[in-house]
N, C-alpha and C positions, 0 to 999 in steps of 0.2 A: 383376540384383539390384533388387528393388522398393524404392523409397524411400517411407517413411511420409509421407502427406500431412497437413499440419497447417494448420488454420484458426486464425489468431491475431487476435482482435479487440482493438483498441487497440494493435496491434503497432508503431505509429509514435509512440506517446507516450513518456513518461519511461521506463517499463519496457521498451518496445520498443527504445528507443535504447541501452539497456544490455544487452539480451539477444538481439535479433534476429540479429545476426551469429553468435552462438553457435548458435542454433536452425538457421540456414541450413546449418550444417556437418553436421547430422544429419537434417534433415527437408526436405521440399519445402514451403516456407512460403508461405501466401497471407495477406496482412494485410487486415483489413476495418475501415473506420472513415471518419471525415470529413476526415482530413488529406490534403493534396495528394499525399503519397507513398504513400497506401494503394492497394493493388492493386484492391480492391473498394471503391469509394467509395459509402457509404450512411450515412445517419443512422439508426442502429438505434433511436433513441428514437421515430422517426416512421414507420418503414417496415420491412416484412419484406423482407430482401434476396433477390434472385434469385441464388442460388448456382449456379455453373456445373457443379459436380460434387460427388460425395460425398467427405468427408474422413475419414481414419482416426481422427484425434484433434483435439480442439479445446482451445485455451487462450483462455478468455473473460476478458480483462483490461480490456475497454472499460468505462469508468465515469467518473462525475463525482466529482472528488476532494473531500476533506474540507475544504470552505470554509464560512464562516459566511454563510448566506443573509440578505438584508436585506428581501426582499419575499416575498409568497406565491408569486409567479411563480418566483422563484429557488428556493424550497423545492420547488416542483413539478418543477423540472428534475432533482432527485435521483431522484425516482420515475420520471420519463420515461426517463432514461438508464440508471439502475442496475437498475430492475425491469422496466419495459416493454421496454427494450433486450434484456434477458435473455429475456423471453417471445418477442420477435420473432426472435432468433437461433435459438431452439429451433424455432419454426414453420418457419423456412427450412431447418433441418437435416432436419426431417421430410420435406420435399418431395424432397430429393435422396438420402435414406437416412441414418439416424442413425449417428453415429460409434461406435467401440468404447469411447471414453472421453472425458470432458469434465472439464477442470480449471478451476475458477472462482477468481478472485482476489477474496477478500472482504476483511475487515479486523478487527482486534482491537476496532475501535469498536463492534462488535455487542454487546459486553459492557456498554457504557455506563459504564465506570469512568474516573473522573478521576485516581484514584490507587490504589495497591495494590501488592502484591508477589507475584510468581510466580503470576499468575492462570492457571488451567488451562482446558481445553476444557469442563470440567464446570460452569463458571460460567454461570448463566442469561443468556439474551440479553435484556438490559435497556436497550439503547441507545435513546435517545429523540430524538436529532437526526434530521432528514430523511435525512442521509447514512447513519447507522446503521440506521434503520428500513427504508430502501430496500435495504440490503445483506441484512438479515434476510429481507425478503420475497423477494429473489432467491435466497437460499440455500434457503428452503423450497420455492419453485417448482421449483428444479432437483432437489431431493431427490425430489419427486413425479414430475417429468417423467422423470428418469433411471431411477427405479424402474419406471415404466410401460413405458419403451422398452428396458429392460435395457442401459442405458449406464452404464459404471463412472464414478462421480462422485468427484472429488477436490476438496476445498475447502481453500484455504490462507487463513489469517488472519494476514497479515504485520503487523508493527509498523512503526515509522518506517523508511522505505526509504532506503538510502544508495547513491549512484551518481553518475555524471556528470550535472551540472545537476539535482541533487536539489531537489525542491520543498519547500514547507512550512517547518517549523522548522529543518531542517538547512540548507536553501538560504539561509534568512535568517541563520543563523549564519555561513555562508561569506561572504555578502555583507557582513555587519557587520564581520567580521575583516578582510576585504580593504580596507574603507574606513576601518578603524581606530576604529570606535565600538562594538564588541561588548564586553560585560563579563559576567563570571560573577557570580551572586548567592550570597553566603554560601559562597564557595569552590568553587562549581560541583559540589557533591557530589550533586546530584539525578541520578537514573538513569532513563532512558527506554529501553525495549527497542528495538533497532535491527537491521536485516537488510540485508546486501548484496543489491542487486537481482539480481546474478548468481546468487544462490542459488535464485531462482525457476527458472532454467534447470536447475540441478542437481537440484532437487526434481521437476521435471515428469515425467521418465520413471518415477520411483518412484510418483507418484500415478497415472499411467496404468496401471501394473501392479497396484497394490493398492487405490487409492481411499482414502477416509476424510477426516476433518476434523482439521486440525492448525493450532495456533499455530506460527509460524515466526519465530525471532529469533536473534541472536547468543547464544552461551553465556556469554561473558565479561561481558556487560551493562556496558559502559563508562559512566563518568559524563560529564556535559556538560563538566566540567573537563578530562577526559582527551581527549575528542573535540576540543574547541576548541584545546587545546594542540597536538594533532597537525595540525590544519588550519593554525594559525598557523605552525608549523614548515615545512609544505609551501609556504606562500605567502611565506615569508621575512619574516614579521611577528613583532613581539614577542608574548610570551605575553599573552593577554587579562588586563586588570586585574580585580580583584575588588571588588565593591560589598558592604559589610556589609548584613545583612538589615534593620537598622533604617532605613538610608538608603533602601533599595528600598521599604520599607513606606511611608515618608513620600511618596516619589514616586508610589506607587500610590494613596494617599489623595488626593493632589492631582489625579491623573488621574480619580478617581471624581467629583470636583467639576466637572471640565471636560466630562464626558460623553463621547459617542461619538467626538468629535474627538481625544481624548487617545490617544496611542500606547501608553500603559501604565496599567494599573489593578489593583485588588486581585485581580480574576479572573485576569488574566495573571500576576500575581505568584504566585498559588497554583499555576498550571499550571507555572511555571518553578522552583518550589521543592519540589514534592511528587513523589516518585518513582512511576513506573508501569511495572511490569515484568510479563512474561508467561513462562510456563514452556514450553520447547521439548522437554521430556522425552519426551512422547508421540511426537513426530516422530522423535526420535533413536532411541527404542526400537523403534518399529514399522516405520520406513522404513530404519533403518540409516544415517541421514544425520547428518553433522557439519557445522555451518555454518561459513562463512568468518569469520575474526576481523576485525571491522570496523576495529579500529585498525591492523591489518597490511595490509589490502587497500583501504581507502577512499583513493582518489586524487582530489584536488580538480581537478587540471588534466588 
């Protein structure tokens, strides 16, 4: 029986740590990236890799994550990794024979929304950050390249990802609760769409078969208050305290006066108190996929 050969870029990062063992059960996986554990070690931002063979399918998850750049050089890194890295992997695939399908991990950041409810794939791509713009550029390049070479393209735009050693806001929440200094603002009612990392594995064969562009997130859309309470329970900690909005507003204004050194300001307050949710209806309808319930499946340890 022939085993499908999968090239997994970024397969040793956060997403890989939460999914590679699952992919290994169904595919012959080769990881590609700059981590010590990568099977093919190459910096895609700087070099076209010399692939040893043709792969049946590709999961392109290598990318520079959504951080705030402080210099022009840091801004350029997003374009080098997310866009040029995509160009380089495609050039490498051409040399060994293009795959049947390629699935790209993009981001809901391409929409450029700081808040909103149930945003769909029809929303224009208005992201202005280097992260968002580099993802938009990569999506458009892949659409042209896959069309030219008759490769089935699937683009996933995940929301906040949950899984072991989660980065970003979720990781900060876990660390804060573990250390006892995390607090919800105004009851923790704010909602941010979230997706279990494991769902990328569950979605992959569906995208390989059908292709398409999809937002992917939990259907329940749990609030920060619900998520933080679940994390606290798992860690054996007390439920996080609640800070009234007026108090958080005062702290934010003080942070504005202190400048860049302040850990909290009005911009962060707005991000923490305005909901941003995305619709997964298209993926559920066209792919027959039902996401994992984050509150039931997210395990901190």
